[in-house]
Z-matrix of the N, CA and C atoms (Angstrom, degrees):
N
C 1 1.466
C 2 1.521 1 111.20
N 3 1.311 2 114.87 1 148.18
C 4 1.455 3 119.41 2 177.12
C 5 1.520 4 110.38 3 -75.25
N 6 1.319 5 114.21 4 145.09
C 7 1.462 6 118.52 5 173.92
C 8 1.520 7 108.35 6 -78.29
N 9 1.330 8 116.58 7 168.00
C 10 1.468 9 120.46 8 178.78
C 11 1.521 10 111.23 9 -61.20
N 12 1.329 11 116.15 10 -36.46
C 13 1.465 12 119.98 11 179.14
C 14 1.530 13 110.05 12 -64.50
N 15 1.338 14 117.13 13 -42.72
C 16 1.464 15 121.31 14 179.12
C 17 1.523 16 111.13 15 -66.55
N 18 1.318 17 117.25 16 -38.91
C 19 1.461 18 120.95 17 178.01
C 20 1.522 19 110.77 18 -65.29
N 21 1.329 20 115.75 19 -40.54
C 22 1.472 21 120.02 20 178.93
C 23 1.523 22 110.08 21 -63.37
N 24 1.336 23 116.71 22 -45.15
C 25 1.458 24 120.86 23 -179.64
C 26 1.520 25 111.36 24 -63.31
N 27 1.338 26 115.97 25 -40.87
C 28 1.463 27 120.64 26 179.86
C 29 1.525 28 110.76 27 -64.03
N 30 1.336 29 117.01 28 -41.52
C 31 1.472 30 120.79 29 179.57
C 32 1.520 31 110.81 30 -65.66
N 33 1.319 32 116.80 31 -43.09
C 34 1.465 33 120.79 32 179.03
C 35 1.524 34 110.51 33 -62.36
N 36 1.327 35 116.73 34 -43.58
C 37 1.466 36 120.46 35 179.64
C 38 1.521 37 111.20 36 -62.28
N 39 1.337 38 117.04 37 -40.88
C 40 1.463 39 120.83 38 178.03
C 41 1.526 40 111.11 39 -61.58
N 42 1.322 41 116.12 40 -43.28
C 43 1.461 42 120.56 41 -179.35
C 44 1.529 43 111.20 42 -66.67
N 45 1.322 44 117.32 43 -41.73
C 46 1.463 45 120.76 44 -179.67
C 47 1.528 46 110.95 45 -67.85
N 48 1.325 47 117.00 46 -39.60
C 49 1.469 48 120.44 47 177.81
C 50 1.531 49 110.67 48 -64.16
N 51 1.335 50 115.85 49 -42.26
C 52 1.466 51 120.41 50 178.82
C 53 1.525 52 110.42 51 -64.44
N 54 1.328 53 116.55 52 -43.24
C 55 1.461 54 120.93 53 -179.88
C 56 1.525 55 111.17 54 -63.69
N 57 1.322 56 116.53 55 -42.62
C 58 1.467 57 120.76 56 178.43
C 59 1.526 58 110.46 57 -57.32
N 60 1.309 59 116.35 58 -49.01
C 61 1.468 60 120.74 59 -179.61
C 62 1.530 61 111.55 60 -61.14
N 63 1.314 62 116.85 61 -44.28
C 64 1.468 63 120.66 62 -176.86
C 65 1.522 64 112.43 63 -72.05
N 66 1.322 65 117.77 64 -40.39
C 67 1.461 66 120.59 65 179.31
C 68 1.530 67 110.85 66 -61.87
N 69 1.339 68 116.42 67 -34.58
C 70 1.462 69 120.27 68 179.28
C 71 1.523 70 111.24 69 -77.93
N 72 1.331 71 116.67 70 -45.60
C 73 1.472 72 120.32 71 -173.85
C 74 1.525 73 113.36 72 -81.00
N 75 1.354 74 117.83 73 -31.54
C 76 1.465 75 121.34 74 -176.60
C 77 1.525 76 113.59 75 -112.05
N 78 1.326 77 116.92 76 -20.07
C 79 1.462 78 120.28 77 -174.39
C 80 1.512 79 110.55 78 92.60
N 81 1.314 80 115.63 79 156.96
C 82 1.468 81 120.29 80 -178.12
C 83 1.522 82 111.15 81 -65.68
N 84 1.315 83 117.82 82 -47.07
C 85 1.466 84 121.52 83 -174.66
C 86 1.528 85 112.15 84 -64.11
N 87 1.331 86 116.71 85 -31.50
C 88 1.462 87 120.40 86 -176.95
C 89 1.530 88 113.00 87 -90.64
N 90 1.311 89 116.58 88 2.38
C 91 1.470 90 120.85 89 179.55
C 92 1.521 91 109.13 90 -106.23
N 93 1.316 92 116.54 91 134.13
C 94 1.465 93 120.21 92 175.78
C 95 1.522 94 110.21 93 -123.50
N 96 1.324 95 115.53 94 172.97
C 97 1.459 96 120.36 95 -175.95
C 98 1.521 97 112.10 96 -66.66
N 99 1.339 98 116.93 97 -33.07
C 100 1.468 99 119.97 98 177.03
C 101 1.525 100 110.90 99 -59.46
N 102 1.323 101 115.25 100 -44.87
C 103 1.466 102 119.49 101 -177.58
C 104 1.526 103 110.43 102 -68.18
N 105 1.319 104 117.69 103 -40.39
C 106 1.469 105 120.88 104 177.74
C 107 1.524 106 110.28 105 -60.16
N 108 1.346 107 115.85 106 -46.96
C 109 1.461 108 120.72 107 179.99
C 110 1.522 109 110.98 108 -62.10
N 111 1.342 110 116.42 109 -41.23
C 112 1.458 111 120.58 110 -178.79
C 113 1.511 112 112.76 111 -63.37
N 114 1.335 113 116.96 112 -45.70
C 115 1.462 114 121.02 113 179.43
C 116 1.525 115 110.57 114 -65.06
N 117 1.331 116 116.64 115 -35.16
C 118 1.466 117 121.20 116 179.75
C 119 1.530 118 112.32 117 -77.71
N 120 1.340 119 117.03 118 -13.60
C 121 1.455 120 120.52 119 -177.85
C 122 1.513 121 113.06 120 75.49
N 123 1.346 122 115.61 121 27.48
C 124 1.463 123 121.32 122 -179.67
C 125 1.524 124 109.26 123 -125.92
N 126 1.316 125 116.14 124 174.32
C 127 1.458 126 120.24 125 -179.46
C 128 1.526 127 110.59 126 -85.40
N 129 1.339 128 114.99 127 157.64
C 130 1.458 129 119.55 128 175.89
C 131 1.521 130 110.38 129 -60.61
N 132 1.334 131 116.19 130 -33.06
C 133 1.458 132 120.05 131 177.95
C 134 1.512 133 112.42 132 -61.17
N 135 1.336 134 116.56 133 -30.62
C 136 1.463 135 119.85 134 179.00
C 137 1.526 136 110.84 135 -66.27
N 138 1.346 137 116.05 136 -38.21
C 139 1.464 138 119.65 137 178.45
C 140 1.524 139 110.07 138 -63.74
N 141 1.319 140 116.28 139 -46.29
C 142 1.466 141 120.31 140 178.38
C 143 1.523 142 110.76 141 -62.11
N 144 1.313 143 116.43 142 -40.05
C 145 1.473 144 120.29 143 -176.89
C 146 1.521 145 110.91 144 -64.18
N 147 1.330 146 116.62 145 -44.53
C 148 1.464 147 120.23 146 -175.69
C 149 1.523 148 113.55 147 -83.67
N 150 1.346 149 117.46 148 -30.30
C 151 1.460 150 119.28 149 -172.42
C 152 1.531 151 114.59 150 -125.32
N 153 1.303 152 117.68 151 -36.75
C 154 1.456 153 120.24 152 178.04
C 155 1.506 154 115.41 153 92.38
N 156 1.340 155 117.41 154 -31.75
C 157 1.466 156 120.25 155 -178.85
C 158 1.519 157 110.50 156 -159.42
N 159 1.333 158 115.95 157 162.91
C 160 1.469 159 120.76 158 178.23
C 161 1.528 160 110.52 159 -65.08
N 162 1.325 161 116.91 160 -37.74
C 163 1.467 162 120.11 161 179.33
C 164 1.519 163 110.98 162 -62.05
N 165 1.330 164 117.32 163 -40.08
C 166 1.461 165 120.61 164 178.39
C 167 1.521 166 111.35 165 -64.82
N 168 1.342 167 116.22 166 -35.24
C 169 1.466 168 120.10 167 176.40
C 170 1.523 169 109.68 168 -61.87
N 171 1.331 170 116.51 169 -47.24
C 172 1.463 171 120.41 170 -178.91
C 173 1.522 172 111.03 171 -62.12
N 174 1.305 173 117.68 172 -41.14
C 175 1.464 174 120.87 173 179.81
C 176 1.522 175 110.56 174 -61.38
N 177 1.329 176 116.69 175 -41.64
C 178 1.463 177 120.08 176 178.67
C 179 1.523 178 111.15 177 -66.22
N 180 1.330 179 116.72 178 -38.04
C 181 1.465 180 119.84 179 176.92
C 182 1.525 181 109.90 180 -64.41
N 183 1.324 182 117.11 181 -41.35
C 184 1.464 183 121.01 182 179.52
C 185 1.525 184 111.95 183 -64.50
N 186 1.315 185 116.98 184 -31.57
C 187 1.470 186 119.89 185 176.05
C 188 1.520 187 110.51 186 -64.06
N 189 1.327 188 116.30 187 -39.80
C 190 1.463 189 120.16 188 176.96
C 191 1.524 190 110.20 189 -68.49
N 192 1.323 191 116.38 190 -37.94
C 193 1.458 192 121.14 191 178.00
C 194 1.528 193 110.31 192 -61.72
N 195 1.309 194 116.66 193 -41.14
C 196 1.467 195 120.45 194 179.55
C 197 1.520 196 111.12 195 -59.14
N 198 1.322 197 116.87 196 -41.79
C 199 1.464 198 120.76 197 -179.92
C 200 1.523 199 110.56 198 -64.25
N 201 1.325 200 116.15 199 -45.60
C 202 1.465 201 121.12 200 -175.93
C 203 1.531 202 111.76 201 -73.05
N 204 1.324 203 116.41 202 -49.67
C 205 1.463 204 121.17 203 -171.44
C 206 1.530 205 112.51 204 -84.18
N 207 1.327 206 116.92 205 -48.87
C 208 1.465 207 120.15 206 -173.38
C 209 1.520 208 113.04 207 -87.52
N 210 1.337 209 116.41 208 -55.68
C 211 1.467 210 119.10 209 -177.38
C 212 1.524 211 110.77 210 -60.87
N 213 1.336 212 116.07 211 -37.97
C 214 1.457 213 119.65 212 177.43
C 215 1.519 214 112.36 213 -63.73
N 216 1.344 215 116.43 214 -40.71
C 217 1.469 216 120.94 215 179.70
C 218 1.523 217 110.97 216 -65.19
N 219 1.312 218 116.78 217 -41.64
C 220 1.467 219 120.69 218 179.50
C 221 1.519 220 110.73 219 -61.67
N 222 1.333 221 116.14 220 -42.35
C 223 1.464 222 120.86 221 179.22
C 224 1.528 223 111.14 222 -63.53
N 225 1.340 224 116.58 223 -42.68
C 226 1.464 225 121.10 224 179.97
C 227 1.524 226 111.09 225 -63.96
N 228 1.321 227 117.11 226 -45.74
C 229 1.460 228 121.31 227 -179.09
C 230 1.522 229 111.26 228 -65.06
N 231 1.324 230 117.00 229 -43.06
C 232 1.470 231 120.62 230 -179.60
C 233 1.529 232 112.16 231 -61.41
N 234 1.334 233 116.80 232 -33.88
C 235 1.464 234 119.91 233 -175.89
C 236 1.528 235 112.79 234 -89.99
N 237 1.342 236 117.76 235 -8.91
C 238 1.465 237 120.94 236 -178.71
C 239 1.526 238 110.71 237 -84.33
N 240 1.313 239 115.76 238 164.47
C 241 1.463 240 120.59 239 177.95
C 242 1.519 241 110.22 240 157.28
N 243 1.336 242 116.95 241 -172.25
C 244 1.466 243 125.42 242 12.09
C 245 1.532 244 114.48 243 -86.18
N 246 1.321 245 117.78 244 -20.05
C 247 1.455 246 118.86 245 -175.82
C 248 1.528 247 110.68 246 -87.15
N 249 1.322 248 115.96 247 164.66
C 250 1.464 249 120.97 248 176.72
C 251 1.524 250 110.58 249 -72.82
N 252 1.315 251 116.39 250 -25.93
C 253 1.462 252 119.70 251 173.24
C 254 1.523 253 110.01 252 -64.51
N 255 1.331 254 116.24 253 -41.38
C 256 1.468 255 120.42 254 176.82
C 257 1.522 256 110.88 255 -58.78
N 258 1.330 257 115.98 256 -40.65
C 259 1.468 258 120.15 257 -179.41
C 260 1.531 259 110.64 258 -66.02
N 261 1.329 260 116.30 259 -40.87
C 262 1.461 261 120.24 260 179.20
C 263 1.529 262 110.87 261 -65.45
N 264 1.324 263 116.89 262 -43.05
C 265 1.460 264 121.27 263 178.53
C 266 1.532 265 110.01 264 -63.46
N 267 1.328 266 116.61 265 -39.23
C 268 1.461 267 120.35 266 178.23
C 269 1.521 268 110.70 267 -61.59
N 270 1.332 269 117.09 268 -39.39
C 271 1.460 270 121.13 269 177.25
C 272 1.528 271 110.70 270 -62.07
N 273 1.326 272 116.81 271 -45.42
C 274 1.465 273 121.20 272 -178.18
C 275 1.525 274 111.22 273 -65.37
N 276 1.311 275 117.17 274 -40.94
C 277 1.457 276 120.08 275 -179.48
C 278 1.529 277 111.63 276 -73.77
N 279 1.300 278 116.80 277 -31.97
C 280 1.466 279 118.86 278 174.04
C 281 1.520 280 110.16 279 -63.24
N 282 1.337 281 116.55 280 -41.80
C 283 1.463 282 120.52 281 177.58
C 284 1.520 283 110.72 282 -62.10
N 285 1.329 284 116.91 283 -38.79
C 286 1.463 285 120.37 284 178.71
C 287 1.528 286 110.81 285 -65.45
N 288 1.324 287 116.56 286 -41.51
C 289 1.465 288 120.03 287 177.87
C 290 1.521 289 111.24 288 -63.64
N 291 1.331 290 116.67 289 -36.70
C 292 1.461 291 120.28 290 177.11
C 293 1.517 292 111.20 291 -62.77
N 294 1.322 293 116.39 292 -30.81
C 295 1.456 294 119.61 293 177.16
C 296 1.516 295 112.35 294 -62.24
N 297 1.332 296 116.31 295 -23.70
C 298 1.462 297 121.52 296 177.83
C 299 1.528 298 111.11 297 -93.12
N 300 1.325 299 116.17 298 -44.25
C 301 1.470 300 120.07 299 -172.82
C 302 1.521 301 113.97 300 -89.89
N 303 1.338 302 117.72 301 -29.83
C 304 1.466 303 121.19 302 -176.62
C 305 1.528 304 110.21 303 -142.65
N 306 1.325 305 114.91 304 53.37
C 307 1.456 306 120.07 305 -176.66
C 308 1.524 307 112.94 306 -56.37
N 309 1.334 308 116.52 307 -48.22
C 310 1.463 309 119.91 308 -174.74
C 311 1.524 310 112.48 309 -65.12
N 312 1.341 311 116.84 310 -33.57
C 313 1.464 312 119.05 311 179.16
C 314 1.533 313 111.05 312 -63.47
N 315 1.330 314 116.05 313 -43.91
C 316 1.471 315 119.72 314 179.31
C 317 1.523 316 110.23 315 -66.37
N 318 1.328 317 116.13 316 -44.65
C 319 1.456 318 120.13 317 179.75
C 320 1.523 319 111.87 318 -61.55
N 321 1.325 320 116.62 319 -40.89
C 322 1.462 321 119.91 320 -179.18
C 323 1.523 322 110.57 321 -59.03
N 324 1.322 323 116.82 322 -46.36
C 325 1.458 324 120.37 323 -178.79
C 326 1.524 325 110.99 324 -59.70
N 327 1.329 326 116.77 325 -44.57
C 328 1.461 327 120.45 326 -179.32
C 329 1.526 328 111.02 327 -66.98
N 330 1.334 329 116.49 328 -48.55
C 331 1.464 330 120.71 329 -177.11
C 332 1.527 331 111.82 330 -64.34
N 333 1.322 332 117.31 331 -44.47
C 334 1.470 333 120.06 332 -179.53
C 335 1.523 334 111.72 333 -68.52
N 336 1.331 335 116.93 334 -28.85
C 337 1.473 336 118.59 335 177.45
C 338 1.518 337 110.56 336 -64.20
N 339 1.335 338 116.47 337 -29.65
C 340 1.466 339 121.16 338 176.72
C 341 1.526 340 111.14 339 -81.77
N 342 1.330 341 116.11 340 -44.26
C 343 1.462 342 120.05 341 -175.64
C 344 1.524 343 112.37 342 -66.62
N 345 1.338 344 117.26 343 -30.39
C 346 1.472 345 120.63 344 -176.43
C 347 1.521 346 113.11 345 -105.85
N 348 1.322 347 117.32 346 10.22
C 349 1.464 348 119.87 347 -176.46
C 350 1.530 349 112.34 348 -58.27
N 351 1.318 350 117.34 349 -37.97
C 352 1.459 351 121.28 350 -176.92
C 353 1.531 352 112.83 351 -100.41
N 354 1.325 353 117.61 352 9.73
C 355 1.463 354 121.02 353 179.96
C 356 1.526 355 110.07 354 -108.94
N 357 1.298 356 116.88 355 121.87
C 358 1.461 357 119.64 356 175.67
C 359 1.519 358 109.23 357 -80.41
N 360 1.330 359 116.17 358 147.77
C 361 1.444 360 118.90 359 178.06
C 362 1.517 361 112.35 360 145.46
N 363 1.324 362 115.50 361 -174.91
C 364 1.457 363 121.30 362 -173.69
C 365 1.523 364 112.94 363 -66.56
N 366 1.327 365 116.57 364 -35.76
C 367 1.459 366 119.19 365 -179.27
C 368 1.526 367 110.35 366 -64.20
N 369 1.328 368 117.12 367 -49.38
C 370 1.462 369 119.38 368 179.91
C 371 1.519 370 110.97 369 -62.30
N 372 1.334 371 116.64 370 -38.93
C 373 1.463 372 119.79 371 178.15
C 374 1.525 373 111.07 372 -61.32
N 375 1.329 374 116.18 373 -40.30
C 376 1.464 375 121.04 374 179.45
C 377 1.524 376 110.84 375 -64.19
N 378 1.317 377 116.26 376 -45.04
C 379 1.460 378 120.92 377 179.26
C 380 1.524 379 110.94 378 -64.69
N 381 1.328 380 116.11 379 -43.68
C 382 1.467 381 120.62 380 -179.91
C 383 1.527 382 111.50 381 -60.55
N 384 1.342 383 116.82 382 -38.80
C 385 1.463 384 120.41 383 179.90
C 386 1.524 385 111.43 384 -65.72
N 387 1.333 386 116.19 385 -38.64
C 388 1.462 387 119.81 386 178.93
C 389 1.531 388 109.90 387 -64.37
N 390 1.324 389 116.71 388 -48.37
C 391 1.462 390 120.12 389 -179.16
C 392 1.531 391 111.87 390 -67.47
N 393 1.334 392 116.61 391 -33.36
C 394 1.460 393 118.77 392 178.42
C 395 1.523 394 111.21 393 -66.83
N 396 1.319 395 116.82 394 -39.64
C 397 1.470 396 120.29 395 177.00
C 398 1.524 397 110.51 396 -65.26
N 399 1.329 398 116.16 397 -39.08
C 400 1.461 399 120.52 398 177.65
C 401 1.523 400 110.34 399 -64.84
N 402 1.326 401 116.30 400 -44.69
C 403 1.465 402 121.45 401 178.01
C 404 1.528 403 110.65 402 -60.03
N 405 1.325 404 116.64 403 -45.08
C 406 1.469 405 121.18 404 -178.95
C 407 1.517 406 111.42 405 -62.23
N 408 1.345 407 116.84 406 -43.77
C 409 1.463 408 120.62 407 -179.99
C 410 1.527 409 111.26 408 -60.63
N 411 1.333 410 116.60 409 -49.07
C 412 1.463 411 120.13 410 -176.68
C 413 1.522 412 110.59 411 -70.05
N 414 1.322 413 116.34 412 -37.71
C 415 1.465 414 119.86 413 179.13
C 416 1.526 415 111.02 414 -62.05
N 417 1.332 416 116.77 415 -42.63
C 418 1.471 417 120.29 416 178.22
C 419 1.515 418 111.00 417 -64.43
N 420 1.338 419 116.21 418 -39.87
C 421 1.460 420 120.90 419 178.94
C 422 1.526 421 109.76 420 -61.86
N 423 1.319 422 116.66 421 -46.54
C 424 1.465 423 120.68 422 -178.63
C 425 1.521 424 110.89 423 -66.72
N 426 1.320 425 116.48 424 -42.07
C 427 1.467 426 119.27 425 179.77
C 428 1.532 427 110.82 426 -61.42
N 429 1.325 428 116.46 427 -40.85
C 430 1.464 429 120.26 428 177.73
C 431 1.527 430 110.06 429 -65.65
N 432 1.353 431 116.40 430 -39.12
C 433 1.461 432 120.20 431 177.57
C 434 1.514 433 112.22 432 -65.71
N 435 1.322 434 116.56 433 -35.45
C 436 1.461 435 120.63 434 176.03
C 437 1.536 436 110.73 435 -64.85
N 438 1.314 437 114.66 436 -43.28
C 439 1.463 438 119.80 437 -179.43
C 440 1.522 439 110.99 438 -64.52
N 441 1.347 440 116.16 439 -34.05
C 442 1.459 441 120.92 440 -179.99
C 443 1.521 442 112.50 441 -81.60
N 444 1.341 443 117.44 442 -6.18
C 445 1.451 444 121.03 443 179.39
C 446 1.511 445 114.45 444 85.67
N 447 1.335 446 117.64 445 9.38
C 448 1.469 447 120.54 446 179.40
C 449 1.526 448 111.75 447 -82.81
N 450 1.321 449 116.26 448 -42.22
C 451 1.457 450 121.17 449 -173.46
C 452 1.525 451 111.10 450 -106.17
N 453 1.293 452 115.48 451 151.69
C 454 1.456 453 122.44 452 179.46
C 455 1.525 454 110.22 453 -59.47
N 456 1.317 455 116.30 454 144.32
C 457 1.462 456 120.86 455 -178.47
C 458 1.528 457 112.33 456 -117.25
N 459 1.345 458 116.90 457 7.41
C 460 1.463 459 119.07 458 179.50
C 461 1.523 460 112.03 459 -81.73
N 462 1.351 461 117.18 460 -7.29
C 463 1.460 462 122.71 461 175.75
C 464 1.522 463 107.31 462 -124.55
N 465 1.335 464 118.80 463 133.96
C 466 1.463 465 120.91 464 -179.24
C 467 1.531 466 112.69 465 -58.26
N 468 1.321 467 116.03 466 146.71
C 469 1.462 468 121.78 467 -178.95
C 470 1.526 469 111.80 468 -58.59
N 471 1.315 470 116.63 469 -34.53
C 472 1.467 471 120.10 470 -178.47
C 473 1.523 472 111.36 471 -61.28
N 474 1.336 473 116.39 472 -45.10
C 475 1.457 474 120.17 473 -179.20
C 476 1.530 475 111.34 474 -70.92
N 477 1.328 476 116.28 475 -38.13
C 478 1.461 477 119.50 476 178.02
C 479 1.522 478 110.95 477 -63.85
N 480 1.337 479 117.35 478 -40.67
C 481 1.463 480 121.33 479 178.29
C 482 1.520 481 110.77 480 -62.99
N 483 1.334 482 116.04 481 -40.54
C 484 1.467 483 120.14 482 178.28
C 485 1.523 484 110.90 483 -62.25
N 486 1.319 485 117.63 484 -37.48
C 487 1.461 486 121.17 485 179.38
C 488 1.527 487 111.45 486 -70.66
N 489 1.330 488 117.02 487 -34.73
C 490 1.467 489 120.21 488 176.23
C 491 1.524 490 109.74 489 -62.22
N 492 1.343 491 116.36 490 -45.10
C 493 1.466 492 120.76 491 179.40
C 494 1.524 493 110.41 492 -65.03
N 495 1.329 494 116.78 493 -41.31
C 496 1.467 495 120.63 494 179.31
C 497 1.525 496 110.91 495 -62.23
N 498 1.327 497 117.25 496 -41.67
C 499 1.461 498 120.90 497 177.16
C 500 1.516 499 111.47 498 -65.65
N 501 1.323 500 115.67 499 -39.55
C 502 1.468 501 120.95 500 178.23
C 503 1.526 502 110.85 501 -61.12
N 504 1.323 503 116.98 502 -53.51
C 505 1.466 504 121.14 503 -177.22
C 506 1.529 505 111.17 504 -65.90
N 507 1.327 506 115.92 505 -44.45
C 508 1.457 507 119.69 506 -177.77
C 509 1.521 508 112.56 507 -64.90
N 510 1.325 509 117.00 508 -40.83
C 511 1.461 510 121.02 509 178.76
C 512 1.518 511 110.32 510 -64.26
N 513 1.322 512 116.11 511 -41.04
C 514 1.461 513 119.92 512 -179.28
C 515 1.527 514 110.56 513 -63.84
N 516 1.321 515 117.01 514 -44.12
C 517 1.457 516 120.35 515 179.16
C 518 1.528 517 111.48 516 -65.25
N 519 1.327 518 116.97 517 -38.98
C 520 1.463 519 120.14 518 179.93
C 521 1.529 520 110.38 519 -65.63
N 522 1.337 521 116.39 520 -40.78
C 523 1.459 522 119.54 521 177.53
C 524 1.524 523 110.84 522 -64.01
N 525 1.330 524 116.37 523 -39.02
C 526 1.465 525 120.44 524 179.60
C 527 1.529 526 110.76 525 -64.98
N 528 1.334 527 116.25 526 -42.10
C 529 1.466 528 120.59 527 -179.50
C 530 1.523 529 111.92 528 -68.62
N 531 1.334 530 116.03 529 -35.55
C 532 1.470 531 119.67 530 -171.58
C 533 1.522 532 111.93 531 -122.57
N 534 1.336 533 116.06 532 35.68
C 535 1.459 534 119.90 533 -176.71
C 536 1.526 535 112.12 534 -61.77
N 537 1.330 536 117.14 535 -22.89
C 538 1.452 537 119.91 536 179.24
C 539 1.515 538 113.62 537 -75.57
N 540 1.328 539 117.37 538 -22.09
C 541 1.459 540 120.42 539 -176.70
C 542 1.527 541 113.43 540 -118.74
N 543 1.318 542 117.93 541 -10.47
C 544 1.460 543 121.67 542 178.90
C 545 1.524 544 109.77 543 -112.70
N 546 1.328 545 116.42 544 127.43
C 547 1.457 546 120.41 545 176.45
C 548 1.523 547 109.25 546 -82.91
N 549 1.313 548 116.19 547 129.37
C 550 1.465 549 120.98 548 -176.01
C 551 1.523 550 111.71 549 -58.14
N 552 1.335 551 117.89 550 -43.51
C 553 1.465 552 121.02 551 -177.61
C 554 1.525 553 111.07 552 -62.15
N 555 1.338 554 116.39 553 -42.10
C 556 1.465 555 119.90 554 179.55
C 557 1.521 556 111.16 555 -66.29
N 558 1.320 557 115.84 556 -38.61
C 559 1.460 558 120.26 557 -179.66
C 560 1.525 559 110.74 558 -66.25
N 561 1.322 560 116.78 559 -40.17
C 562 1.471 561 120.82 560 178.86
C 563 1.523 562 110.40 561 -65.05
N 564 1.325 563 117.09 562 -41.51
C 565 1.468 564 119.62 563 177.85
C 566 1.524 565 111.05 564 -61.37
N 567 1.341 566 115.72 565 -41.07
C 568 1.458 567 119.62 566 179.04
C 569 1.524 568 110.94 567 -65.88
N 570 1.331 569 116.34 568 -42.06
C 571 1.464 570 120.44 569 178.80
C 572 1.517 571 110.76 570 -61.81
N 573 1.335 572 116.41 571 -44.58
C 574 1.462 573 120.20 572 179.72
C 575 1.525 574 110.82 573 -61.31
N 576 1.323 575 116.35 574 -43.16
C 577 1.461 576 120.04 575 -178.72
C 578 1.518 577 111.35 576 -63.68
N 579 1.339 578 116.75 577 -43.11
C 580 1.458 579 120.97 578 -177.81
C 581 1.529 580 111.47 579 -68.78
N 582 1.332 581 116.63 580 -48.08
C 583 1.464 582 120.25 581 -176.03
C 584 1.525 583 111.15 582 -69.46
N 585 1.324 584 116.68 583 -50.65
C 586 1.464 585 119.69 584 -178.40
C 587 1.519 586 110.29 585 -66.02
N 588 1.338 587 117.42 586 -43.50
C 589 1.459 588 119.92 587 178.72
C 590 1.515 589 112.35 588 -62.89
N 591 1.322 590 117.01 589 -37.13
C 592 1.457 591 120.26 590 179.67
C 593 1.511 592 113.81 591 -71.66
N 594 1.333 593 116.49 592 -28.14
C 595 1.461 594 120.40 593 -178.58
C 596 1.522 595 113.04 594 -87.25
N 597 1.322 596 117.72 595 -28.05
C 598 1.453 597 120.47 596 -175.17
C 599 1.524 598 112.25 597 -61.76
N 600 1.316 599 114.24 598 138.83
C 601 1.455 600 120.30 599 171.93
C 602 1.524 601 107.14 600 -67.65
N 603 1.321 602 116.91 601 131.83
C 604 1.463 603 120.67 602 -176.99
C 605 1.520 604 112.44 603 -62.06
N 606 1.338 605 117.49 604 -21.61
C 607 1.456 606 121.17 605 -179.06
C 608 1.519 607 111.94 606 -97.84
N 609 1.341 608 116.99 607 0.47
C 610 1.460 609 120.16 608 -179.13
C 611 1.519 610 110.47 609 -67.06
N 612 1.312 611 116.31 610 138.90
C 613 1.467 612 121.49 611 179.27
C 614 1.526 613 111.60 612 -97.54
N 615 1.317 614 116.66 613 4.91
C 616 1.459 615 119.80 614 -178.65
C 617 1.520 616 110.82 615 -69.01
N 618 1.325 617 117.59 616 137.89
C 619 1.465 618 119.62 617 175.66
C 620 1.510 619 110.55 618 -71.58
N 621 1.315 620 117.12 619 157.77
C 622 1.466 621 120.61 620 177.40
C 623 1.518 622 109.64 621 -61.59
N 624 1.316 623 116.05 622 137.53
C 625 1.458 624 120.26 623 -177.78
C 626 1.513 625 110.94 624 -73.04
N 627 1.325 626 116.11 625 140.81
C 628 1.447 627 120.65 626 175.00
C 629 1.521 628 109.92 627 -83.85
N 630 1.337 629 116.93 628 150.25
C 631 1.465 630 119.15 629 177.40
C 632 1.503 631 109.99 630 -64.41
N 633 1.351 632 118.06 631 141.96
C 634 1.459 633 120.80 632 179.42
C 635 1.518 634 111.22 633 -66.21
N 636 1.326 635 115.79 634 150.45
C 637 1.463 636 119.86 635 177.64
C 638 1.515 637 109.44 636 -65.91
N 639 1.325 638 116.33 637 139.85
C 640 1.478 639 120.95 638 -179.92
C 641 1.510 640 109.02 639 -85.19
N 642 1.319 641 115.08 640 137.60
C 643 1.459 642 119.38 641 179.12
C 644 1.518 643 109.44 642 -75.30
N 645 1.342 644 115.35 643 159.56
C 646 1.458 645 119.95 644 -177.69
C 647 1.502 646 112.08 645 -61.52
N 648 1.339 647 116.46 646 -28.76
C 649 1.455 648 120.82 647 -177.81
C 650 1.504 649 113.66 648 -77.56
N 651 1.346 650 117.91 649 -5.53
C 652 1.455 651 120.60 650 -175.72
C 653 1.524 652 111.78 651 -119.53
N 654 1.299 653 116.21 652 26.77
C 655 1.470 654 119.57 653 177.20
C 656 1.502 655 110.56 654 -81.23
């Protein structure tokens, strides 16, 4: 038999999984606690007991998203190399793998960043912190690549990092909208070519980076 702690954890996980699916498929405004409880197979009282409000549910989901999307990306980039181009390619391919393994988590972050852009509060602050950490990581990577002579230096690292994120988010949304007519592998190759080609210093003698090998767990 499950202990009370295990039952509590299982109920919370069910509610968070249900909320993630609904926030992505229906939007935050169109999702209520009744619907979250129904999809999770629990009572509305359970949602109130564990979270207290719909906003608190979203914040908890975003915390899980941060672990999967951001912390995972930082780990992948830190372990990639030896060149900064290799690290950038590793970031792009990790994002592509997330599209297969954790599609809704990535979509939630992008969609909520738009839905809460004009709303002040804890949710927007949480989203802003995630994107700021992502911006900082990529900006540092690009700045180091510029210093090493790999990446172009005629555009500031801050703006280049913003364009990398914009390409990442935009490509993901386009694949989601047109998944029936766009092959993910082809789209990733195109994204890699555009981003890496756009960042490379025209005088760099470095060969184009090869895509990292995919682990067995990410097939």
